[in-house]
N, C-alpha and C positions, 0 to 999 in steps of 0.2 A: 068782806066784800058784799055790797048790796047790789041790787038789780041795776041801778044806774051806772055803777062802775063797770059791771060786766057788759052792759049795752054799749057804753062808751068805748070800751076796749074792742069789742067785736065789730062794731059798725063805723067807728070814727077814727081808727088807727090803721096804718098799713099792716102792722103785725096781726091785728085782729082779723082783717080781711083775708090775709094769707092763711090764718087758721081756719076760717070758714071755707075757703077754697080747698085746702088740704083735706078737711073733714068730709067735704062733699065728694071729692074724688075717691077717697077710701071707702065711703059708704056706697058709692056707685059700683066700685069693683067688688065689694062684698055681695051686694045684691045680684050682680051679674053672675058671680060664681055660684051662688045658691040656686039661681034659676037655671043655670047650665047643668048643674048636678041633678036637679029635679027633672029636667028634660031628658038627660041621659038615662035616668032611672025609669022614666015612663016609656021611652022608645029604646029598649035594650038592644034588640037585634032584629033586623028585618030579613035575616037569612042571607046565604051567599048568593051573589049575583052570578048569572051564567056568563061564560067567557065571551059569548058572541054579543052580549049587550054592551054597547059603548055609549051610554047616555051621558056619562060624565064629561064635562068640558073642563079643560085645563088651560090655565094661562100660559104655561110653559110647554104646550103641546108642540113637539117638533115635526109632526107629520104634516105634510102638505096635502090638502084635499083637492086634487085635480088641477094643480097648477104646474 
């Protein structure tokens, strides 16, 4: 296979474009996982929060605030 055949397959056929999309998705997932692991390693533990601190907002919060 020469460069022309590879170029034609990747950029001029549906299967080649599918390969490019699949490789891009896999590459993005790998990069995101590596960055997430590096972030977790950097910010290991910020200590326990006190119980009276309620800064966290939850989408599924069942408590009604003053209604």
